[in-house]
C-alpha positions in Angstrom: -9.1 -38.7 -2.8 -10.0 -39.7 -6.3 -9.9 -43.3 -7.5 -7.9 -44.0 -10.6 -9.9 -44.4 -13.7 -10.3 -48.0 -14.6 -9.5 -48.6 -18.3 -10.5 -52.1 -19.4 -8.2 -53.1 -22.2 -9.9 -55.7 -24.6 -8.3 -57.4 -27.5 -11.0 -56.5 -30.0 -12.5 -58.6 -32.8 -14.2 -58.3 -36.2 -17.0 -60.3 -34.6 -19.6 -57.8 -33.1 -20.5 -60.3 -30.4 -17.0 -59.7 -28.9 -17.5 -56.0 -28.3 -21.1 -56.5 -27.1 -19.8 -58.9 -24.5 -17.1 -56.6 -23.4 -19.5 -53.7 -23.0 -21.9 -55.9 -21.0 -19.1 -56.9 -18.7 -18.1 -53.3 -18.2 -21.7 -52.4 -17.3 -21.7 -55.1 -14.7 -18.4 -53.7 -13.2 -20.0 -50.2 -13.0 -23.0 -51.7 -11.2 -20.7 -53.4 -8.7 -18.6 -50.3 -8.0 -20.9 -47.2 -8.3 -18.9 -44.0 -8.6 -15.9 -45.6 -10.2 -15.2 -44.3 -13.7 -14.7 -47.2 -16.1 -13.7 -46.8 -19.7 -13.1 -49.3 -22.5 -10.3 -49.4 -25.1 -9.4 -52.1 -27.7 -6.1 -53.2 -29.0 -7.3 -54.0 -32.5 -10.3 -54.2 -34.9 -12.7 -52.2 -32.6 -12.9 -48.6 -31.6 -12.1 -46.7 -29.5 -8.4 -47.7 -29.4 -6.6 -47.8 -26.1 -4.3 -45.0 -27.3 -7.3 -42.8 -28.2 -8.9 -43.3 -24.7 -5.7 -42.5 -23.0 -5.3 -39.3 -25.0 -8.9 -38.3 -24.2 -8.4 -38.9 -20.5 -5.3 -36.8 -20.4 -7.0 -34.0 -22.3 -9.7 -34.0 -19.6 -7.2 -33.6 -16.8 -7.3 -37.2 -15.6 -4.0 -38.1 -14.0 -4.3 -41.7 -12.6 -5.3 -44.7 -14.6 -5.4 -48.5 -14.0 -5.1 -50.4 -17.2 -6.9 -53.7 -16.7 -6.1 -56.3 -19.4 -9.2 -58.3 -20.3 -7.1 -61.4 -20.6 -7.2 -64.8 -18.8 -3.5 -65.7 -19.1 -0.3 -63.7 -19.0 1.0 -64.1 -22.5 2.2 -61.9 -25.4 -0.6 -59.3 -25.2 -0.1 -58.7 -21.5 3.7 -58.9 -21.6 4.4 -56.9 -24.9 1.4 -55.3 -26.7 -0.2 -53.6 -23.7 3.0 -52.3 -22.2 4.0 -50.9 -25.6 0.7 -48.9 -25.8 1.0 -47.7 -22.2 4.6 -46.5 -22.8 3.3 -44.2 -25.6 0.6 -42.7 -23.4 0.5 -38.9 -22.7 3.3 -38.1 -20.3 0.9 -36.5 -17.7 -0.8 -39.8 -17.0 0.3 -42.1 -14.2 -0.6 -45.6 -15.3 -0.7 -48.9 -13.4 -1.1 -52.1 -15.4 -3.2 -54.6 -13.5 -2.7 -58.3 -13.6 -4.6 -60.6 -15.9 -7.8 -62.1 -14.7 -6.8 -65.7 -14.3 -6.4 -68.0 -12.7 -9.0 -67.6 -10.1 -11.5 -69.9 -8.3 -14.2 -67.4 -9.3 -13.5 -68.1 -13.0 -13.5 -71.9 -12.4 -16.9 -71.4 -10.8 -18.2 -69.7 -13.9 -16.8 -72.6 -16.1 -18.7 -75.1 -13.9 -21.9 -73.1 -14.0 -21.8 -72.8 -17.8 -21.6 -76.6 -18.0 -24.7 -76.9 -15.8 -26.5 -74.3 -18.0 -25.6 -76.5 -21.0 -27.3 -79.5 -19.4 -25.1 -81.2 -16.9 -25.9 -81.6 -13.2 -23.5 -82.0 -10.2 -24.4 -85.6 -10.1 -23.0 -86.1 -13.6 -19.4 -85.2 -12.5 -18.1 -88.6 -11.6 -18.9 -90.0 -15.1 -18.0 -86.8 -17.1 -14.7 -85.9 -18.6 -14.2 -82.2 -19.3 -12.1 -80.6 -22.0 -10.9 -77.2 -20.8 -10.5 -75.4 -24.1 -8.6 -72.1 -24.2 -7.7 -69.8 -27.1 -4.1 -71.0 -27.1 -0.7 -69.4 -27.0 3.0 -70.0 -27.8 3.9 -68.7 -24.4 5.0 -71.6 -22.1 3.8 -69.7 -19.0 0.3 -69.4 -20.4 0.1 -73.0 -21.5 1.3 -74.1 -18.0 -1.4 -72.1 -16.3 -4.1 -73.8 -18.4 -2.7 -77.2 -17.5 -2.6 -76.3 -13.8 -6.2 -75.1 -13.9 -7.2 -78.4 -15.5 -5.3 -80.4 -12.8 -6.9 -78.4 -10.0 -10.4 -78.6 -11.5 -10.1 -82.4 -11.8 -9.8 -82.6 -8.0 -13.4 -81.3 -7.6 -14.9 -84.5 -8.7 -14.9 -84.7 -12.5 -13.9 -88.0 -14.1 -11.1 -86.3 -16.0 -10.1 -82.7 -17.1 -7.9 -82.2 -20.2 -6.5 -78.9 -21.4 -6.9 -78.1 -25.1 -6.3 -75.1 -27.4 -8.0 -73.5 -30.4 -4.7 -72.2 -31.9 -0.9 -72.0 -31.4 -0.7 -75.0 -29.1 -1.7 -78.7 -28.9 -3.8 -80.6 -28.4 -6.8 -79.2 -30.2 -10.3 -79.5 -28.7 -11.3 -82.3 -31.0 -8.2 -84.3 -30.2 -8.8 -84.0 -26.5 -12.4 -85.1 -26.9 -11.3 -88.2 -28.9 -8.6 -89.0 -26.4 -11.1 -89.1 -23.6 -13.5 -91.1 -25.7 -10.8 -93.6 -26.4 -10.1 -94.0 -22.7 -13.7 -95.0 -22.2 -15.1 -91.8 -20.7 -18.9 -92.1 -20.9 -19.8 -88.4 -21.1 -17.6 -85.7 -22.5 -18.2 -81.9 -22.0 -16.2 -79.0 -23.5 -15.8 -75.9 -21.4 -14.4 -72.9 -23.3 -12.0 -70.9 -21.1 -12.6 -67.7 -23.1 -14.3 -64.5 -22.2 -16.3 -63.6 -25.3 -17.6 -65.0 -28.6 -15.5 -64.8 -31.7 -13.4 -66.8 -34.2 -11.5 -68.9 -31.7 -14.5 -69.8 -29.5 -16.3 -70.8 -32.7 -13.4 -73.0 -33.6 -13.6 -74.6 -30.2 -17.3 -75.3 -30.5 -16.9 -76.6 -34.1 -14.1 -79.0 -33.1 -16.1 -80.2 -30.1 -19.2 -80.9 -32.2 -17.1 -82.7 -34.9 -15.5 -85.0 -32.4 -18.8 -85.9 -30.8 -18.7 -84.1 -27.5 -21.9 -84.6 -25.5 -22.1 -81.1 -24.0 -20.6 -77.8 -25.2 -20.8 -74.9 -22.7 -20.9 -71.2 -23.5 -18.1 -68.7 -23.0 -17.5 -67.1 -19.6 -19.2 -63.9 -20.8 -20.2 -61.0 -18.6 -20.7 -63.2 -15.5 -20.8 -61.5 -12.1 -17.8 -63.5 -11.0 -15.7 -62.2 -13.9 -16.6 -58.6 -12.9 -15.6 -59.3 -9.3 -12.2 -60.7 -10.4 -11.7 -57.6 -12.6 -12.4 -55.3 -9.6 -10.1 -57.3 -7.4 -7.3 -56.9 -9.9 -8.0 -53.2 -10.2 -7.8 -52.8 -6.4 -4.5 -54.7 -6.3 -3.0 -52.5 -9.0 -4.4 -49.2 -7.6 -2.6 -49.8 -4.3 0.8 -50.0 -6.1 3.0 -47.2 -7.5 2.4 -46.2 -11.1 4.6 -48.0 -13.6 4.2 -45.4 -16.4 4.2 -41.6 -16.2 5.6 -39.1 -13.8 6.2 -40.0 -10.2 3.5 -38.9 -7.7 4.5 -36.1 -5.3 3.5 -36.4 -1.7 0.9 -38.9 -0.6 -0.4 -41.3 -3.2 -3.8 -40.3 -4.5 -5.3 -43.8 -4.0 -3.6 -46.0 -1.5 -4.8 -49.1 0.3 -7.0 -47.2 2.7 -8.9 -45.6 -0.2 -9.1 -49.0 -1.9 -10.9 -50.3 1.1 -13.3 -47.4 1.3 -14.2 -47.7 -2.4 -14.5 -51.5 -2.3 -18.0 -53.0 -2.4 -18.8 -56.4 -0.9 -17.5 -58.7 -3.6 -18.5 -61.9 -1.9 -15.2 -63.7 -2.2 
């Protein structure tokens, strides 16, 4: 039984660092799951487009695809943009849209490791306030998810954790840094909850620096934990019926048993 092709759907950016990070993450996914075919498509700015990859797969005779949004929250791109592209895919393809990556304890672990890489230590936690800075959204569900991640992360020992946004929502990163400073927090760190470098992560870093943050962490990037979450979402979607395309006849080509056989030890 053949596993569905994993199509990683990235947003795309004019910043070449974005595509480089996406491709590095995809290579890590391939290393974790040898034998699984993994392709990459972009919604905008970068080639190949998602539509072009789907056309190419159909022309090759591929029939089953899992489209994995490279997104941390379920907002407009996951709810509207990606379904619109998938609905226009070649009729021969059976496509499952996987869930977004976040929230996940594995992603929170990457956030924390990036802070340590930027200079903090576990012993600094009680005296350090963290600004959890995401790209931002007008979607209330996405904003609520960021706020909940901040609340949960606060319970792991940080002095405080405040959500902030680079666009579309408030507060901005610099405002959250200043608010923590006004409350008397001794050390303030900014943790970007974004996957790859680009315009909005640069805005987060600039706002953090202007407001006097003591530590500014790097983006999540192609961390092994991100790749493991991505494969987990893929497995969950592969075990479900296709949402787009013709119905499968007979036994599903890739059910839960096949998922288990294809799965490597993800460690979580």
